[in-house]
C-alpha positions as CSV (number, residue, x, y, z in Angstrom):
1,K,-11.7,1.0,29.6
2,A,-14.7,-1.1,30.6
3,T,-14.0,-3.4,27.8
4,I,-10.3,-3.8,28.8
5,T,-11.3,-4.4,32.4
6,N,-13.8,-7.2,31.3
7,S,-11.7,-8.9,28.6
8,K,-8.3,-8.6,30.3
9,P,-6.3,-8.8,27.2
10,D,-2.6,-9.9,27.1
11,I,-1.9,-7.9,24.0
12,I,-3.6,-5.0,22.2
13,F,-2.7,-4.7,18.6
14,V,-3.1,-1.2,17.0
15,I,-3.4,-0.9,13.2
16,G,-2.3,2.5,11.8
17,F,-2.3,5.5,14.2
18,M,-3.6,5.9,17.7
19,Y,-2.6,9.5,18.7
20,R,-5.1,11.1,16.4
21,F,-8.0,9.2,18.3
22,F,-6.9,8.5,21.7
23,D,-5.0,10.3,24.4
24,L,-1.6,8.7,24.8
25,K,-1.2,9.4,28.5
26,F,-4.5,7.7,29.1
27,I,-3.4,4.6,27.1
28,S,-0.1,4.5,29.0
29,Q,-2.0,4.6,32.3
30,L,-4.3,1.8,31.0
31,K,-1.2,-0.3,30.1
32,Q,0.3,0.0,33.6
33,E,-3.0,-0.6,35.3
34,H,-4.0,-3.7,33.3
35,S,-0.5,-5.1,32.4
36,F,-1.3,-5.8,28.8
37,K,1.4,-5.4,26.0
38,L,0.7,-2.9,23.2
39,F,1.8,-3.6,19.6
40,L,1.5,-1.5,16.6
41,Y,1.2,-2.4,12.9
42,D,2.5,0.8,11.2
43,T,0.7,0.9,7.8
44,D,1.0,4.6,6.8
45,S,3.9,6.4,8.5
46,C,5.6,7.4,5.2
47,N,2.8,9.8,4.5
48,L,4.0,11.7,7.6
49,F,7.4,12.3,6.0
50,S,6.1,15.4,4.1
51,N,4.9,17.0,7.5
52,K,8.0,17.2,9.7
53,R,6.1,18.4,12.8
54,E,3.6,15.6,12.6
55,L,6.3,12.9,12.0
56,I,8.3,14.0,15.0
57,Y,5.3,14.1,17.2
58,F,4.5,10.5,16.0
59,I,8.1,9.3,16.6
60,E,8.6,11.1,20.0
61,K,5.1,10.7,21.5
62,E,3.3,7.7,20.0
63,L,6.0,5.1,19.1
64,P,7.5,5.0,22.6
65,V,4.2,3.8,24.0
66,Y,4.4,0.4,22.2
67,D,6.1,-2.6,23.4
68,H,6.9,-3.4,19.8
69,I,6.3,-2.0,16.4
70,Y,5.7,-3.9,13.1
71,S,6.0,-1.9,9.9
72,F,4.6,-2.5,6.4
73,S,7.9,-1.1,4.9
74,K,11.4,-2.4,5.3
75,T,12.7,1.1,4.7
76,T,10.5,2.5,7.6
77,T,11.5,-0.5,9.8
78,E,15.3,0.4,9.3
79,F,14.6,4.1,10.0
80,I,12.7,3.3,13.2
81,N,15.4,0.8,14.4
82,K,18.2,3.4,14.1
83,L,16.6,5.2,17.1
84,S,18.0,3.5,20.1
85,Y,14.8,3.7,22.2
86,L,12.6,1.8,19.6
87,N,12.3,-1.6,18.2
88,A,10.5,-2.6,14.9
89,T,10.0,-5.6,12.8
90,Y,9.3,-5.7,9.0
91,L,5.8,-7.1,8.2
92,A,4.8,-6.7,4.6
93,F,1.1,-6.2,3.7
94,G,-1.2,-9.0,2.7
95,A,-4.6,-8.9,1.1
96,K,-7.9,-10.7,1.2
97,E,-8.6,-13.6,-1.1
98,I,-10.7,-12.8,-4.1
99,T,-12.6,-15.2,-6.4
100,I,-11.0,-14.8,-9.7
101,R,-13.5,-13.9,-12.6
102,E,-12.6,-13.7,-16.3
103,E,-13.9,-10.4,-17.5
104,K,-13.6,-8.5,-20.9
105,K,-10.6,-6.2,-20.7
106,I,-12.2,-2.9,-21.6
107,N,-9.5,-0.6,-20.1
108,D,-5.8,-0.5,-21.2
109,V,-4.6,1.1,-17.8
110,L,-6.4,1.5,-14.4
111,F,-5.2,3.8,-11.8
112,V,-7.0,4.1,-8.4
113,G,-5.9,6.7,-6.0
114,S,-6.1,10.3,-4.8
115,A,-4.5,13.1,-6.8
116,D,-1.0,14.6,-6.2
117,M,1.3,16.2,-8.6
118,R,3.6,13.3,-9.2
119,R,0.6,11.2,-10.0
120,I,-0.7,13.8,-12.3
121,Y,2.6,14.1,-14.2
122,L,3.0,10.4,-14.7
123,L,-0.6,9.8,-15.9
124,E,-0.3,12.8,-18.3
125,S,2.4,10.8,-20.1
126,L,-0.3,8.0,-20.8
127,S,-2.8,10.2,-22.5
128,T,-2.6,8.2,-25.8
129,F,-3.8,5.1,-24.0
130,K,-7.3,4.0,-22.9
131,L,-7.0,5.2,-19.3
132,S,-9.4,4.9,-16.4
133,V,-8.6,6.8,-13.2
134,F,-10.7,6.8,-9.9
135,G,-10.0,8.6,-6.7
136,S,-10.4,11.7,-4.7
137,K,-9.0,15.4,-5.0
138,W,-9.0,15.3,-8.7
139,R,-11.5,18.2,-9.1
140,R,-9.5,20.4,-6.9
141,N,-6.5,20.0,-9.1
142,Q,-8.4,20.2,-12.4
143,S,-6.5,23.6,-13.4
144,V,-3.2,21.6,-13.6
145,I,-4.8,18.5,-15.5
146,S,-5.0,18.4,-19.4
147,P,-8.6,17.9,-20.7
148,E,-7.5,14.6,-22.2
149,L,-6.4,13.3,-18.8
150,Y,-9.5,14.9,-16.9
151,A,-11.8,13.1,-19.4
152,A,-10.6,9.7,-18.1
153,I,-11.1,10.5,-14.4
154,S,-14.0,9.6,-12.2
155,P,-13.5,11.7,-9.1
156,V,-14.8,9.1,-6.5
157,S,-13.2,6.5,-4.3
158,I,-13.7,2.9,-5.0
159,W,-13.2,-0.1,-2.6
160,G,-13.7,-3.7,-2.2
161,E,-15.9,-5.4,-4.9
162,E,-16.1,-2.4,-7.0
163,L,-12.3,-2.0,-7.1
164,Y,-11.9,-5.8,-7.9
165,Q,-14.4,-5.5,-10.7
166,H,-12.3,-2.6,-12.4
167,I,-9.1,-4.7,-11.9
168,F,-10.6,-7.7,-13.5
169,S,-11.7,-5.5,-16.5
170,S,-8.3,-3.7,-17.0
171,K,-5.2,-4.9,-18.8
172,I,-2.6,-3.1,-16.7
173,I,-3.1,-2.0,-13.0
174,L,-0.8,1.0,-12.5
175,N,0.5,1.7,-9.1
176,I,1.9,5.2,-8.4
177,T,3.0,5.6,-4.8
178,R,2.7,9.0,-3.1
179,S,5.3,11.5,-3.4
180,S,6.2,11.1,0.3
181,F,6.5,7.3,-0.1
182,Y,8.6,7.6,-3.2
183,G,10.6,10.2,-1.5
184,V,11.7,7.7,1.3
185,E,12.2,4.9,-1.3
186,T,9.2,2.8,-0.1
187,G,7.3,1.3,-2.9
188,I,5.2,-1.1,-0.9
189,N,1.7,-0.3,-0.5
190,L,-1.7,-2.2,-0.3
191,R,-2.6,-1.8,-3.9
192,I,0.3,-4.1,-4.9
193,F,-1.3,-6.9,-2.9
194,E,-4.8,-6.2,-3.9
195,T,-3.8,-6.5,-7.5
196,L,-1.9,-9.7,-7.1
197,A,-4.8,-11.1,-5.2
198,A,-7.1,-10.5,-8.1
199,Q,-4.6,-12.0,-10.6
200,G,-4.0,-8.4,-12.2
201,F,-1.0,-7.4,-14.2
202,L,0.8,-4.9,-11.8
203,L,3.0,-2.1,-13.1
204,T,4.4,-0.1,-10.2
205,D,7.1,2.4,-9.5
206,Y,10.5,0.9,-8.8
207,T,12.3,1.0,-5.4
208,P,15.1,-1.3,-4.3
209,E,12.7,-2.5,-1.5
210,L,10.4,-3.8,-4.2
211,G,12.9,-6.0,-5.7
212,E,13.7,-7.8,-2.4
213,I,10.2,-9.4,-2.2
214,F,9.3,-9.8,-5.9
215,K,10.9,-11.1,-9.1
216,I,10.5,-7.9,-11.2
217,G,9.5,-9.0,-14.7
218,E,8.3,-12.3,-13.6
219,E,5.8,-11.6,-10.8
220,I,5.3,-8.0,-11.3
221,E,6.6,-5.2,-13.5
222,S,8.1,-1.9,-12.6
223,Y,9.1,1.5,-14.1
224,S,11.6,4.2,-13.0
225,C,10.5,7.3,-15.0
226,S,7.8,8.4,-17.3
227,E,9.6,7.3,-20.5
228,E,10.0,3.8,-19.1
229,L,6.4,3.8,-18.0
230,I,5.3,4.7,-21.6
231,D,7.5,2.0,-23.0
232,K,6.3,-0.7,-20.8
233,V,2.6,0.1,-21.1
234,D,3.0,-0.1,-24.9
235,Y,5.0,-3.2,-24.7
236,Y,2.6,-5.2,-22.4
237,L,-0.4,-4.1,-24.2
238,K,1.0,-5.6,-27.4
239,N,2.3,-8.7,-25.6
240,E,-0.8,-10.2,-24.0
241,D,0.7,-13.7,-23.4
242,K,3.7,-12.1,-21.3
243,R,1.4,-9.9,-19.4
244,K,-0.9,-12.8,-18.4
245,K,2.0,-15.1,-17.4
246,I,3.5,-12.4,-15.1
247,A,0.0,-11.9,-13.6
248,K,-0.5,-15.6,-12.9
249,Q,3.0,-15.8,-11.4
250,G,2.3,-12.8,-9.2
251,H,-1.0,-14.4,-8.0
252,K,0.8,-17.7,-7.2
253,L,3.4,-15.8,-5.0
254,Y,0.3,-14.1,-3.3
255,L,-1.3,-17.3,-2.5
256,K,1.9,-18.8,-1.0
257,K,2.9,-15.7,1.1
258,Y,0.7,-12.7,1.1
259,T,-2.9,-13.8,2.1
260,W,-3.9,-12.2,5.3
261,E,-4.2,-15.8,6.7
262,S,-0.4,-16.4,6.0
263,R,0.5,-13.0,7.2
264,I,-1.4,-13.4,10.5
265,K,-0.1,-16.9,11.2
266,G,3.4,-15.6,11.1
267,L,2.5,-12.7,13.4
268,I,0.9,-15.0,15.9
269,K,4.1,-17.2,16.1
270,D,6.0,-14.0,16.8
271,F,3.5,-13.0,19.6
272,I,3.9,-16.5,21.2
273,L,7.7,-16.2,21.1
């Protein structure tokens, strides 16, 4: 409260969730007392769709506190805008710029993310390839993971420079959205933009939303089922030139539209208007 009193902001921009960390009634009182606008960048709401009670609380209690909502997902934006008392604008992710390094490709396929059953099922289909997996919650799911897949797993989270190093040294970066994301047909997550920033070749699960911002087969590649996933991994491992061309085109698009600098410039213009 003292910081708000001293800085007298016109806008406070919240990224992610607020209700888990701050009392919403208190925030509303601060808004009224100090006359600032409160904006949200919704980056993760699709993970709430598997928990009806938490989703309803988020929609009924938190979202109305904001003067405007920006969402990472077009699907979620449309969902929010169907509620007459809320107003949302689509704002896709960006990623920080990365210095590209040429590294020896030691892995066929890299997947980074926590375990869930959908991810386990799809990764099991790739057991014949040289696979490298990083993330949390894999140990607790060991009983439903084959020995072949489990041998490829490092059950630790990686971020930042360590993540980029593994992207540089992998031929295919596999993105498998969480079951809740896929269930609401939202395929857009941060991993996509991190991969493009590092000039990696991205293979991600298809949703219609994906095709609206990328040229699939030219800037990124996608799959719709385990059979198609196996076929495309096999094809792009055997066709290095095509794989590299798509990675370069994806990186070119990233530099044009999806650096955080370009994302924020557009956002600031919206604030001013």
